[in-house]
Rosetta silent file (secondary structure, phi, psi, omega in degrees, C-alpha in Angstrom):
SEQUENCE: XXXXXXXXXXXXXXXXXXXXXXXXXXXXXXXXXXXXXXXXXXXXXXXXXXXXXXXXXXXXXXXXXXXXXXXXXXXXXXXXXXXXXXXXXXXXXXXXXXXXXXXXXXXXXXXXXXXXXXXXXXXXXXXXXXXXXXXXXXXXXXXXXXXXXXXXXXXXXXXXXXXXXXXXXXXXXXXXXXXXXXXXXXXXXXXXXXXXXXXXXXXXXXXXXXXXXXXXXXXXXXXXXXXXXXXXXXXXXXXXXXXXXXXXXXXXXXXXXXXXXXXXXXXXXXXXXXXXXXXXXXXXXXXXXXXXXXXXXXXXXXX
SCORE:     score description
SCORE:     0.000 S_00000001
   1 L     0.000  -53.707 -177.215  -11.370   30.855   21.555 S_00000001
   2 E  -154.211  149.830  178.690  -14.547   30.707   23.610 S_00000001
   3 E  -111.159  140.110 -178.619  -15.731   31.890   27.028 S_00000001
   4 E   -89.811  129.273  178.286  -17.506   29.734   29.638 S_00000001
   5 L   -72.707  136.990 -178.203  -20.610   31.214   31.185 S_00000001
   6 L   -64.114  137.621  177.734  -20.474   31.303   35.047 S_00000001
   7 L    77.139    8.307 -177.961  -22.688   28.595   36.701 S_00000001
   8 L  -145.680  177.499  179.605  -23.211   26.644   33.593 S_00000001
   9 L  -107.352    5.279 -175.235  -21.595   24.337   31.007 S_00000001
  10 L   -85.557  154.078 -178.988  -22.455   26.336   27.898 S_00000001
  11 E  -119.355  145.050  175.393  -19.781   28.181   25.944 S_00000001
  12 E  -110.920  118.547 -179.365  -20.073   31.506   24.067 S_00000001
  13 E   -71.097  137.966  176.357  -17.896   31.725   20.992 S_00000001
  14 L   -93.580  160.590 -178.383  -15.824   34.902   20.703 S_00000001
  15 H   -58.274  -40.735  178.801  -15.240   36.625   17.359 S_00000001
  16 H   -62.417  -42.676 -179.128  -11.589   35.505   17.358 S_00000001
  17 H   -62.062  -41.462  179.355  -12.613   31.912   18.065 S_00000001
  18 H   -64.500  -43.429 -178.753  -15.187   31.938   15.172 S_00000001
  19 H   -64.725  -42.402  178.018  -12.646   33.396   12.793 S_00000001
  20 H   -57.267  -45.657 -178.646  -10.101   30.770   13.756 S_00000001
  21 H   -67.958  -32.774  176.202  -12.560   27.952   13.225 S_00000001
  22 H   -67.455  -44.398 -177.611  -13.624   29.369    9.862 S_00000001
  23 H   -66.921  -35.893 -178.389  -10.035   29.743    8.655 S_00000001
  24 H   -68.502  -42.635  179.989   -9.266   26.188    9.948 S_00000001
  25 H   -67.059  -37.447 -176.035  -12.170   24.585    8.180 S_00000001
  26 H   -66.331  -48.631  179.041  -11.415   26.575    4.988 S_00000001
  27 H   -59.561  -47.047  179.940   -7.737   25.489    4.972 S_00000001
  28 H   -69.820  -32.538  173.026   -8.475   21.801    5.561 S_00000001
  29 H   -60.127  -48.421  178.115  -11.296   21.891    2.970 S_00000001
  30 H   -63.384  -41.337  179.332   -8.901   23.221    0.404 S_00000001
  31 H   -64.427  -40.501  176.466   -6.255   20.724    1.356 S_00000001
  32 H   -62.089  -41.342  178.925   -8.743   17.908    1.106 S_00000001
  33 H   -63.204  -41.290  179.059   -9.889   19.019   -2.300 S_00000001
  34 H   -59.903  -40.187 -178.865   -6.205   19.183   -3.451 S_00000001
  35 H   -71.283  -41.123 -176.531   -5.678   15.603   -2.251 S_00000001
  36 H   -79.779  -29.333 -170.983   -8.865   14.186   -3.819 S_00000001
  37 H   -59.570  -41.050  178.463   -8.941   16.011   -7.071 S_00000001
  38 H   -55.387  -37.957  178.254   -6.220   13.944   -8.857 S_00000001
  39 H   -69.637  -44.833  177.373   -8.242   10.791   -8.218 S_00000001
  40 H   -56.270  -46.646  179.934  -11.456   12.519   -9.255 S_00000001
  41 H   -61.094  -43.696 -179.903   -9.777   13.775  -12.453 S_00000001
  42 H   -61.067  -44.669 -173.053   -8.541   10.345  -13.390 S_00000001
  43 H   -67.357  -45.356 -178.800  -11.990    8.809  -12.792 S_00000001
  44 H   -64.213  -29.853  178.188  -13.999   11.391  -14.828 S_00000001
  45 H   -74.162  -29.143  179.474  -11.598   10.971  -17.680 S_00000001
  46 H   -82.456  -15.943  179.678  -12.014    7.221  -17.752 S_00000001
  47 H  -105.222    0.324 -178.140  -15.802    7.413  -17.933 S_00000001
  48 L   -91.047  171.792  177.217  -15.970   10.338  -20.429 S_00000001
  49 L   -62.881  128.763 -170.929  -16.007   10.245  -24.186 S_00000001
  50 H   -64.041  -28.711  179.743  -12.517    9.188  -25.305 S_00000001
  51 H   -73.297  -33.711  177.118  -12.261   11.688  -28.147 S_00000001
  52 H   -69.522  -37.872 -177.492  -12.970   14.568  -25.654 S_00000001
  53 H   -64.863  -46.488 -176.366  -10.377   13.109  -23.240 S_00000001
  54 H   -64.943  -22.953 -179.746   -7.809   12.977  -26.033 S_00000001
  55 L   -97.829   15.188  177.246   -8.519   16.622  -26.874 S_00000001
  56 L    53.728   44.982  179.684   -8.128   17.583  -23.166 S_00000001
  57 L  -101.491    2.415 -179.057  -11.704   18.838  -22.986 S_00000001
  58 L  -105.649  115.562 -178.652  -12.561   17.111  -19.665 S_00000001
  59 L  -119.427  -64.577 -173.349  -11.770   19.256  -16.584 S_00000001
  60 L  -110.227  -29.979  179.976  -14.418   19.215  -13.851 S_00000001
  61 L  -123.236  141.973  179.887  -17.356   17.250  -15.129 S_00000001
  62 L   -74.589  146.434 -179.275  -17.500   14.021  -17.115 S_00000001
  63 L  -125.832  132.083  179.931  -18.958   14.266  -20.661 S_00000001
  64 L    67.735   53.529 -172.984  -20.455   11.417  -22.747 S_00000001
  65 L   -60.830  133.112  175.707  -20.446    9.042  -19.801 S_00000001
  66 L  -160.495  163.984 -176.858  -19.731    5.330  -20.563 S_00000001
  67 L  -124.165   26.680 -177.328  -17.866    2.504  -18.887 S_00000001
  68 H   -68.957  -25.079  179.776  -16.451    0.804  -22.038 S_00000001
  69 H   -67.928  -36.702  175.896  -12.868    1.518  -20.960 S_00000001
  70 H   -72.971  -42.309  178.223  -13.272   -0.674  -17.878 S_00000001
  71 H   -60.639  -34.107 -179.143  -15.172   -3.350  -19.834 S_00000001
  72 H   -64.025  -24.001  177.947  -12.401   -3.394  -22.389 S_00000001
  73 H   -64.474  -19.244  176.255   -9.988   -4.698  -19.726 S_00000001
  74 H   -64.548  -22.302 -178.009  -11.827   -7.955  -19.885 S_00000001
  75 H   -84.610   -2.044  176.620  -10.137   -8.501  -23.207 S_00000001
  76 L   -68.365  132.692 -172.813   -6.678   -8.381  -21.677 S_00000001
  77 L   -60.370  126.028  172.141   -5.053  -11.776  -22.131 S_00000001
  78 L    59.978   30.209 -177.605   -5.311  -13.940  -18.926 S_00000001
  79 H   -64.899  -40.856  177.565   -6.524  -10.971  -16.893 S_00000001
  80 H   -57.346  -44.718 -178.434   -8.648  -12.934  -14.522 S_00000001
  81 H   -68.817  -38.392  179.139   -5.802  -15.273  -13.549 S_00000001
  82 H   -63.236  -35.085  177.395   -3.460  -12.289  -13.036 S_00000001
  83 H   -65.867  -43.559  179.998   -5.923  -10.707  -10.725 S_00000001
  84 H   -61.787  -40.979  178.313   -6.113  -13.929   -8.650 S_00000001
  85 H   -61.402  -46.880 -179.254   -2.259  -14.034   -8.521 S_00000001
  86 H   -66.228  -42.278 -179.824   -2.072  -10.459   -7.330 S_00000001
  87 H   -64.421  -45.646 -178.412   -4.825  -10.806   -4.726 S_00000001
  88 H   -63.067  -42.985 -177.229   -3.403  -14.078   -3.390 S_00000001
  89 H   -69.226  -37.181  176.876    0.154  -12.816   -3.164 S_00000001
  90 H   -64.386  -44.724  179.744   -1.052   -9.610   -1.461 S_00000001
  91 H   -69.044  -49.494 -174.588   -3.026  -11.485    1.198 S_00000001
  92 H   -70.063  -47.621 -174.818   -0.511  -14.280    1.850 S_00000001
  93 H   -68.943  -34.403  177.789    2.694  -12.236    1.716 S_00000001
  94 H   -67.810  -44.779  175.636    1.187   -9.441    3.821 S_00000001
  95 H   -59.242  -45.339  177.195   -0.092  -11.874    6.490 S_00000001
  96 H   -67.698  -38.546  176.777    3.243  -13.582    6.793 S_00000001
  97 H   -60.709  -45.666 -177.685    5.126  -10.345    6.808 S_00000001
  98 H   -63.370  -43.019  179.531    2.961   -8.999    9.624 S_00000001
  99 H   -61.856  -49.314 -177.172    3.305  -12.137   11.683 S_00000001
 100 H   -68.360  -38.222 -175.787    7.088  -12.448   11.186 S_00000001
 101 H   -68.539  -38.772  178.500    7.635   -8.703   11.651 S_00000001
 102 H   -61.258  -49.574 -179.027    5.656   -8.843   14.905 S_00000001
 103 H   -66.868  -42.274  173.305    7.631  -11.734   16.272 S_00000001
 104 H   -58.037  -45.312 -179.901   10.977  -10.411   15.153 S_00000001
 105 H   -65.519  -36.079  176.649   10.255   -7.061   16.576 S_00000001
 106 H   -64.891  -48.513 -178.844    9.148   -8.626   19.808 S_00000001
 107 H   -60.989  -33.541 -179.351   12.344  -10.686   20.088 S_00000001
 108 L   -70.059  -11.391  176.553   14.625   -7.696   19.553 S_00000001
 109 L   -91.180   -9.726 -179.078   13.153   -6.156   22.736 S_00000001
 110 L   -86.345  116.021 -179.078   14.259   -9.201   24.827 S_00000001
 111 L   -63.528  -23.120 -178.987   17.633   -8.589   26.493 S_00000001
 112 L   -82.789   -0.624  179.907   18.147  -12.331   26.861 S_00000001
 113 L   -67.008  137.873 -178.022   18.142  -12.807   23.069 S_00000001
 114 L   -65.691  125.544  175.775   21.486  -14.158   21.916 S_00000001
 115 L    51.654   44.960 -177.427   23.628  -11.352   20.367 S_00000001
 116 H   -55.638  -47.966 -178.587   20.597   -9.083   20.236 S_00000001
 117 H   -62.543  -36.703 -174.583   22.514   -5.925   19.381 S_00000001
 118 H   -68.632  -53.242 -179.162   24.444   -7.571   16.582 S_00000001
 119 H   -63.403  -33.483  178.659   21.315   -8.938   14.847 S_00000001
 120 H   -66.217  -45.319  178.806   19.474   -5.694   15.292 S_00000001
 121 H   -62.195  -45.934  179.785   22.317   -3.664   13.801 S_00000001
 122 H   -57.833  -37.938  179.894   22.619   -6.163   10.915 S_00000001
 123 H   -68.443  -42.080  179.158   18.852   -5.729   10.244 S_00000001
 124 H   -63.489  -39.944 -175.433   19.201   -1.928   10.190 S_00000001
 125 H   -63.025  -36.747 -176.627   22.156   -2.020    7.787 S_00000001
 126 L   -64.141  -12.958  179.443   20.104   -3.816    5.123 S_00000001
 127 L   -74.980  -23.893 -170.953   17.900   -0.695    4.946 S_00000001
 128 L  -108.706  -18.040 -176.753   20.781    1.373    3.637 S_00000001
 129 L  -125.574  130.252 -179.160   22.728   -1.000    1.413 S_00000001
 130 L  -131.075  131.227 -176.360   21.366   -2.834   -1.574 S_00000001
 131 L   -69.238  -25.001 -178.351   23.462   -5.114   -3.855 S_00000001
 132 L   109.647  176.834 -173.214   21.370   -4.145   -6.883 S_00000001
 133 H   -67.164  -44.103 -171.840   19.108   -5.868   -9.381 S_00000001
 134 H   -64.998  -48.641  176.930   21.581   -8.250  -10.998 S_00000001
 135 H   -63.940  -33.321  174.776   22.853   -9.791   -7.646 S_00000001
 136 H   -62.584  -43.160  179.042   19.284   -9.923   -6.476 S_00000001
 137 H   -66.996  -42.336  178.425   18.201  -11.863   -9.557 S_00000001
 138 H   -62.520  -36.148  177.949   21.215  -14.279   -9.296 S_00000001
 139 H   -69.207  -38.921  178.884   20.401  -14.844   -5.695 S_00000001
 140 H   -67.408  -41.500  176.479   16.730  -15.615   -6.476 S_00000001
 141 H   -56.890  -46.892 -179.433   17.925  -17.812   -9.320 S_00000001
 142 H   -66.693  -30.937  176.587   20.195  -19.764   -7.068 S_00000001
 143 L   -83.081    1.075  175.044   17.422  -20.239   -4.486 S_00000001
 144 L    74.942   28.594  179.397   15.079  -21.650   -7.230 S_00000001
 145 L  -102.141    8.374  170.868   12.584  -18.725   -6.861 S_00000001
 146 L   -84.579  149.390 -177.729   12.416  -17.771  -10.546 S_00000001
 147 L    52.675   35.135 -174.939    9.311  -18.977  -12.344 S_00000001
 148 L  -142.388  130.651  178.558    8.036  -20.000   -8.919 S_00000001
 149 L   -55.486  -30.334 -179.427    5.073  -18.495   -7.040 S_00000001
 150 H   -65.106  -17.971  176.495    7.124  -18.553   -3.840 S_00000001
 151 H   -64.601  -21.291  173.134    9.292  -15.850   -5.415 S_00000001
 152 H   -79.392  -34.603 -167.900    6.483  -13.448   -4.568 S_00000001
 153 H   -89.095  -53.991 -175.593    6.095  -14.610   -1.026 S_00000001
 154 H   -56.789  -50.597 -175.275    9.428  -15.489    0.610 S_00000001
 155 H   -65.303  -18.595 -175.749   11.320  -12.273   -0.151 S_00000001
 156 H   -87.764   -8.295 -175.719    8.387  -10.179    1.181 S_00000001
 157 H   -68.024  -41.892 -179.357    8.376  -11.866    4.619 S_00000001
 158 L   -92.705  120.535  174.749   11.291   -9.893    6.063 S_00000001
 159 L  -134.699   98.863 -173.561   10.828   -6.160    6.136 S_00000001
 160 H   -48.654  -45.305 -176.237   13.453   -4.366    8.279 S_00000001
 161 H   -64.812  -36.012 -179.679   11.597   -1.082    8.549 S_00000001
 162 H   -72.791  -35.462  179.449    8.421   -2.762    9.735 S_00000001
 163 H   -59.887  -44.829  179.917   10.408   -4.844   12.218 S_00000001
 164 H   -64.705  -37.988  176.570   11.811   -1.617   13.708 S_00000001
 165 H   -63.796  -46.545 -177.261    8.325   -0.037   14.005 S_00000001
 166 H   -63.963  -42.223 -177.788    7.016   -3.065   15.813 S_00000001
 167 H   -58.550  -46.388  178.552   10.046   -3.130   18.120 S_00000001
 168 H   -59.374  -45.262  179.384    9.525    0.549   19.031 S_00000001
 169 H   -64.398  -44.018 -177.710    5.832   -0.024   19.660 S_00000001
 170 H   -65.983  -29.688  175.609    6.292   -3.130   21.780 S_00000001
 171 H   -67.505  -17.505 -177.842    8.736   -1.158   23.929 S_00000001
 172 L   -88.642  -10.364  179.709    5.951    1.284   24.691 S_00000001
 173 L   -80.445  127.376 -179.131    3.798   -1.530   26.176 S_00000001
 174 L   -49.625  123.727  179.717    4.125   -1.714   30.011 S_00000001
 175 H   -59.454  -28.945 -175.432    6.577   -4.515   30.913 S_00000001
 176 H   -60.259  -26.857 -177.502    4.396   -5.339   33.917 S_00000001
 177 H   -67.747  -47.152 -177.978    1.754   -6.905   31.658 S_00000001
 178 H   -69.890  -33.617 -179.226    4.205   -9.433   30.233 S_00000001
 179 H   -66.703  -40.043  177.738    5.813   -9.982   33.639 S_00000001
 180 H   -63.639  -40.349  178.329    2.414  -10.885   35.192 S_00000001
 181 H   -66.053  -35.945  177.991    1.827  -13.399   32.433 S_00000001
 182 H   -64.557  -41.946  179.035    5.305  -14.891   33.025 S_00000001
 183 H   -60.446  -38.083 -177.932    4.589  -15.206   36.768 S_00000001
 184 L   -80.253    6.443  174.462    1.392  -17.105   35.880 S_00000001
 185 L    97.339    9.382  179.045    3.518  -19.566   33.920 S_00000001
 186 L   -77.041  140.531  179.692    3.293  -18.215   30.360 S_00000001
 187 L   -89.361 -174.044 -179.024    6.254  -18.873   28.054 S_00000001
 188 H   -63.678  -41.031  178.933    7.617  -16.546   25.415 S_00000001
 189 H   -66.778  -40.527 -178.251    5.269  -17.761   22.686 S_00000001
 190 H   -69.342  -38.806  176.938    2.246  -17.596   25.005 S_00000001
 191 H   -63.529  -42.823  179.214    3.168  -14.091   26.151 S_00000001
 192 H   -60.372  -47.679 -172.131    3.634  -13.047   22.555 S_00000001
 193 H   -74.030  -37.288 -171.609    0.325  -14.559   21.417 S_00000001
 194 H   -99.439  -25.609 -178.442   -1.867  -13.487   24.383 S_00000001
 195 H  -107.883  -54.486 -170.940   -0.311  -10.171   25.459 S_00000001
 196 H   -75.015  -48.659  177.777    1.734   -8.610   22.713 S_00000001
 197 H   -52.984  -50.304 -179.232   -0.289   -9.438   19.589 S_00000001
 198 H   -64.355  -31.011 -178.544   -3.664   -8.169   20.984 S_00000001
 199 H   -85.553   -7.466 -176.822   -2.036   -4.940   22.221 S_00000001
 200 L  -105.632   19.200  179.866   -0.178   -4.315   18.955 S_00000001
 201 H   -55.295  -42.565  177.838   -3.149   -4.025   16.641 S_00000001
 202 H   -58.638  -47.493  178.562   -2.395   -0.452   15.667 S_00000001
 203 H   -71.781  -29.989  176.977    1.089   -1.046   14.565 S_00000001
 204 H   -70.392  -38.122  175.419    0.281   -4.342   12.972 S_00000001
 205 H   -60.074  -44.106 -177.989   -2.495   -2.591   10.951 S_00000001
 206 H   -61.449  -48.412  178.437    0.022    0.052    9.950 S_00000001
 207 H   -72.111  -21.620  176.831    2.633   -2.395    8.557 S_00000001
 208 H   -66.203  -43.571  175.263   -0.169   -4.384    7.033 S_00000001
 209 H   -60.503  -49.244  176.797   -1.069   -1.368    4.921 S_00000001
 210 H   -55.055  -45.185 -179.992    2.535   -0.897    3.884 S_00000001
 211 H   -64.236  -40.782 -178.353    2.809   -4.579    2.915 S_00000001
 212 H   -64.032  -45.414 -179.925   -0.489   -4.671    1.100 S_00000001
 213 H   -62.745  -48.329 -177.219    0.298   -1.563   -0.983 S_00000001
 214 H   -64.078  -42.131 -179.633    3.789   -2.828   -1.816 S_00000001
 215 H   -73.060  -37.614 -179.906    2.611   -6.337   -2.909 S_00000001
 216 H   -65.717  -39.582 -177.154   -0.410   -4.958   -4.811 S_00000001
 217 L   -93.695    3.101 -177.407    1.687   -2.507   -6.853 S_00000001
 218 L   -64.506  132.480 -179.117    4.684   -4.742   -7.364 S_00000001
 219 L  -125.519  -43.684 -166.786    5.819   -5.073  -11.027 S_00000001
 220 H   -65.458  -39.646 -178.945    9.543   -5.726  -11.056 S_00000001
 221 H   -64.856  -35.904  176.432    9.558   -9.170   -9.450 S_00000001
 222 H   -70.538  -36.970 -177.475    6.944  -10.397  -11.895 S_00000001
 223 H   -67.092  -39.285 -171.884    8.699   -8.732  -14.797 S_00000001
 224 H   -99.421  -39.716 -176.404   12.095  -10.209  -14.030 S_00000001
 225 H   -83.458  -28.386 -171.701   11.461  -13.445  -12.091 S_00000001
 226 L  -107.857   27.597 -172.810    8.470  -14.822  -13.982 S_00000001
 227 L   -60.829  -28.133 -177.551    9.531  -14.103  -17.586 S_00000001
 228 L  -101.984    6.921 -179.136    9.137  -17.773  -18.622 S_00000001
 229 L  -131.627   82.100  179.524    5.840  -18.354  -16.695 S_00000001
 230 H   -60.940  -24.048  177.098    3.016  -16.248  -18.104 S_00000001
 231 H   -67.105  -13.737  179.188    0.603  -18.026  -15.828 S_00000001
 232 H  -104.442    5.200  179.191    2.310  -16.291  -12.882 S_00000001
 233 L   -61.475  142.568  173.854    2.122  -12.779  -14.210 S_00000001
 234 L   -87.497  169.788  179.225    0.571  -10.297  -11.801 S_00000001
 235 H   -59.681  -41.933  179.107   -2.193   -7.855  -12.711 S_00000001
 236 H   -58.378  -45.501 -179.001    0.321   -5.013  -12.846 S_00000001
 237 H   -61.821  -43.792 -177.639    2.462   -7.026  -15.316 S_00000001
 238 H   -65.055  -43.890  178.346   -0.528   -7.834  -17.517 S_00000001
 239 H   -65.530  -34.546  179.024   -1.687   -4.248  -17.583 S_00000001
 240 H   -65.036  -43.445  177.333    1.816   -3.041  -18.419 S_00000001
 241 H   -62.677  -41.950  179.249    1.920   -5.412  -21.377 S_00000001
 242 H   -62.656  -43.221  179.576   -1.542   -4.235  -22.448 S_00000001
 243 H   -61.928  -46.121 -179.335   -0.495   -0.618  -22.214 S_00000001
 244 H   -68.254  -40.242  179.374    2.658   -1.176  -24.299 S_00000001
 245 H   -65.849  -39.046 -176.606    0.774   -3.229  -26.960 S_00000001
 246 H   -73.496  -31.551  176.850   -1.999   -0.628  -27.234 S_00000001
 247 H   -66.661  -40.329 -178.642    0.562    2.204  -27.435 S_00000001
 248 H   -72.846  -34.078  179.867    2.477    0.518  -30.181 S_00000001
 249 H   -70.525  -43.351  177.850   -0.681   -0.330  -32.131 S_00000001
 250 H   -60.897  -42.200  177.368   -1.918    3.293  -31.872 S_00000001
 251 H   -63.918  -38.145  177.888    1.425    4.585  -33.055 S_00000001
 252 H   -60.431  -46.093 -179.363    1.364    2.159  -35.944 S_00000001
 253 H   -66.690  -43.174  177.374   -2.123    3.237  -37.038 S_00000001
 254 H   -67.732  -36.085  178.338   -1.328    6.903  -36.802 S_00000001
 255 H   -67.572  -26.309  178.794    1.886    6.479  -38.698 S_00000001
 256 L   -91.106    8.092  179.709   -0.058    4.803  -41.531 S_00000001
 257 L    86.748    2.300 -176.821   -2.499    7.661  -41.748 S_00000001
 258 L   -90.500  161.864 -179.573   -5.315    5.845  -40.018 S_00000001
 259 L   -95.687  125.535  178.417   -7.385    7.231  -37.098 S_00000001
 260 L   -65.799  147.041  175.881   -6.941    5.171  -33.897 S_00000001
 261 L   -69.541  168.914 -176.171   -9.980    3.624  -32.329 S_00000001
 262 H   -54.686  -51.120 -175.565  -11.294    4.922  -29.006 S_00000001
 263 H   -77.231    1.026  174.029   -9.519    2.456  -26.801 S_00000001
 264 H   -88.285    0.342  174.323   -6.247    3.052  -28.662 S_00000001
 265 L   -65.948  108.451 -168.885   -6.195    6.455  -26.951 S_00000001
 266 H   -62.927  -38.227  179.103   -2.987    6.050  -25.007 S_00000001
 267 H   -58.912  -46.319  179.066   -4.070    8.711  -22.375 S_00000001
 268 H   -58.899  -45.185 -178.825   -7.340    6.877  -21.737 S_00000001
 269 H   -59.136  -43.871  177.808   -5.611    3.615  -21.283 S_00000001
 270 H   -62.491  -44.071 -178.283   -3.184    5.088  -18.732 S_00000001
 271 H   -65.318  -44.979  179.257   -5.964    6.722  -16.795 S_00000001
 272 H   -62.966  -43.446  175.619   -8.017    3.501  -16.736 S_00000001
 273 H   -61.472  -37.244  177.565   -5.138    1.354  -15.609 S_00000001
 274 H   -64.135  -38.753 -179.996   -4.322    3.805  -12.917 S_00000001
 275 H   -72.432  -37.995  178.630   -7.804    3.708  -11.530 S_00000001
 276 H   -62.617  -41.210 -175.510   -8.072   -0.119  -11.672 S_00000001
 277 H   -76.255  -29.181 -175.787   -4.807   -0.424   -9.670 S_00000001
 278 H   -94.333  -22.302 -175.799   -5.581    2.242   -7.120 S_00000001
 279 H   -59.343  -50.919 -177.679   -9.274    1.600   -6.356 S_00000001
 280 H   -55.518  -40.374  178.921   -8.830   -1.607   -4.200 S_00000001
 281 H   -66.875  -38.938  179.422   -6.312    0.071   -1.930 S_00000001
 282 H   -66.268  -31.172  178.003   -8.509    3.190   -1.611 S_00000001
 283 H   -73.735  -28.942 -179.271  -11.411    0.937   -0.579 S_00000001
 284 H   -86.217  -32.370 -172.439   -9.436   -0.814    2.124 S_00000001
 285 H   -59.542  -39.930 -176.568   -7.605    2.161    3.664 S_00000001
 286 H   -58.281  -34.943 -177.988  -10.644    3.795    5.321 S_00000001
 287 H   -73.613  -19.549 -179.761  -11.209    0.710    7.408 S_00000001
 288 H  -103.364   -5.083 -172.502   -7.557    0.739    8.515 S_00000001
 289 H   -60.055  -41.853  179.492   -7.074    4.485    8.956 S_00000001
 290 H   -61.518  -43.740  175.547   -7.817    4.616   12.642 S_00000001
 291 H   -69.728  -36.291 -179.780   -5.271    1.952   13.463 S_00000001
 292 H   -63.233  -49.206  179.846   -2.801    3.419   10.940 S_00000001
 293 H   -62.409  -43.539  177.589   -2.716    6.853   12.534 S_00000001
 294 H   -65.772  -42.926 -176.738   -2.293    5.505   16.031 S_00000001
 295 H   -70.552  -41.942 -172.271    0.329    2.897   15.031 S_00000001
 296 H   -70.382  -32.818  175.079    2.459    5.178   12.906 S_00000001
 297 H   -76.221  -44.366  179.400    2.679    7.800   15.691 S_00000001
 298 H   -71.717  -32.686  178.678    3.430    5.430   18.532 S_00000001
 299 L   -72.233  -11.346 -174.004    5.789    3.323   16.423 S_00000001
 300 L  -117.579   18.638  178.634    7.940    6.345   15.479 S_00000001
 301 L   -66.850  -44.338 -178.713    8.327    7.794   19.019 S_00000001
 302 L  -149.298  155.239 -174.414   11.796    6.386   19.454 S_00000001
 303 L  -108.135    0.000    0.000   14.171    4.201   17.449 S_00000001
């Protein structure tokens, strides 16, 4: 790759090393463009002239730039309240999930835990077997979680996969740290709060991203559980209703020989909704990426 000059710290690049670096940069640049382009394509189509978008004339650069598509979302019925519901459920459910996953994962590493192997295996089994939508709904109905805001929160607290990640990560922490705290008189909760939690930031950030993305994008629970409570609809639910209503109206106008208005362009609506739902997560992820990479690697070393 490179040769070190004798008696100094400077390096002289060899032709092979330069070629390798150029190829590496080129490959990763192309890969980055491939990953970013779908989001860029969506965005330029949402700010371009809707007629041009409908005619598939937008490829690399936006044309006829405007932001009316985003402003039109203000007309979605009860949109502001649905955003508050989505944001609050994402924050609350994610925070509780992270805390409970951290504590449950920590407990499964303790050999003195009563029937530890049984509970751990029971937890893992739930990852592979699902009763289905109807039993799930009947269970939620029996628990009184239909048309109830807690229907968003309580089921999201326990996440088996995240608990397993935390367990694996905690096992990588030197036991001597916790033992020293125990010798100093710390109990289980104190050791968890003062030793395990501070050292588990990478894996906790990782499962926080999983939880936040899942709660932010959730549609099924709002669609099924909150059918009689429009005030509890999530943003995804409201936008889904808006998309269906706009699509039906556009189809009716075209069937009657009329020309649909700009915002009745079904493709534009889909693009705009996609951007609105993905932008918040894209803005949060860069701040969590460092912890995410470290946590997902360490948490997956052993099962």
